[in-house]
C-alpha positions in Angstrom: -2.5 -15.3 -13.8 1.2 -15.2 -14.4 3.6 -17.6 -16.2 7.3 -18.4 -15.7 9.8 -18.2 -18.5 13.4 -19.4 -18.2 15.8 -17.3 -20.4 19.4 -17.7 -21.1 21.3 -14.4 -21.1 24.9 -13.6 -21.9 26.9 -12.3 -18.9 27.0 -8.8 -20.2 23.2 -8.7 -20.7 22.5 -10.1 -17.2 25.0 -7.7 -15.5 23.3 -4.8 -17.3 19.9 -6.0 -16.0 21.2 -6.6 -12.6 22.8 -3.2 -12.3 19.6 -1.4 -13.4 17.4 -3.5 -11.2 19.7 -2.8 -8.2 19.6 0.9 -8.9 15.8 0.7 -8.8 15.6 -1.5 -5.8 14.0 -4.4 -7.5 14.9 -7.9 -8.5 16.6 -8.6 -12.0 13.4 -10.7 -12.7 11.1 -7.7 -12.0 13.2 -5.5 -14.1 13.3 -7.9 -17.1 9.5 -8.3 -16.8 9.0 -4.6 -16.8 11.2 -4.2 -19.8 9.3 -6.9 -21.7 5.9 -5.5 -20.8 7.1 -1.9 -22.0 8.3 -3.5 -25.2 4.9 -5.1 -26.0 2.3 -2.8 -24.4 -0.4 -3.4 -27.3 0.1 -7.2 -27.0 -0.2 -7.2 -23.2 -3.2 -5.0 -23.4 -5.1 -7.1 -26.0 -4.6 -10.1 -23.7 -6.6 -8.7 -20.9 -9.6 -10.9 -20.1 -13.1 -9.4 -19.7 -12.8 -9.3 -15.8 -9.5 -7.4 -16.0 -11.0 -5.0 -18.6 -13.9 -4.3 -16.4 -11.8 -3.8 -13.4 -9.6 -1.3 -15.4 -12.7 0.6 -16.5 -14.0 0.8 -12.9 -10.7 2.2 -11.9 -10.8 4.7 -14.8 -14.3 5.9 -14.1 -13.5 6.6 -10.4 -11.9 9.7 -11.7 -15.1 10.9 -13.2 -16.9 13.7 -11.2 -18.5 17.0 -11.2 -17.2 20.5 -10.9 -18.6 22.9 -8.5 -16.9 26.4 -8.7 -19.3 28.2 -6.3 -20.3 30.6 -9.1 -23.5 29.3 -10.8 -22.6 31.2 -14.2 -19.1 30.0 -14.5 -20.0 27.3 -17.0 -22.8 29.3 -18.7 -21.7 29.9 -22.3 -23.8 33.1 -22.7 -22.2 34.5 -19.6 -18.8 33.6 -20.7 -19.4 35.2 -24.1 -20.6 38.3 -22.5 -17.5 38.5 -20.2 -15.2 38.0 -23.2 -17.0 40.6 -25.2 -16.7 43.1 -22.3 -12.9 42.3 -21.8 -12.3 42.7 -25.5 -14.1 46.0 -25.7 -12.2 47.3 -22.6 -8.9 46.3 -23.9 -9.4 48.5 -26.9 -10.9 51.5 -25.3 -7.4 53.0 -24.5 -6.1 52.7 -28.0 
């Protein structure tokens, strides 16, 4: 849901917004909206309704997954510790 808000800006402020928006290839209204959203991120976030929160969580959880490295011992702590001990020992053998 969105709402409209009419603002009265000085010529200088509008010109600055218009220049920045033009440089980004968006409308002055879109640029001003983005500025306001960035200024109040916590307020915007707290206003999300439950459906939006759920949709955001689903989008976030799409990034969850598993790691398959091809080496079954890659993520085994004992194997990692043994490899580290071997490396540390071999690094000091030449000293």
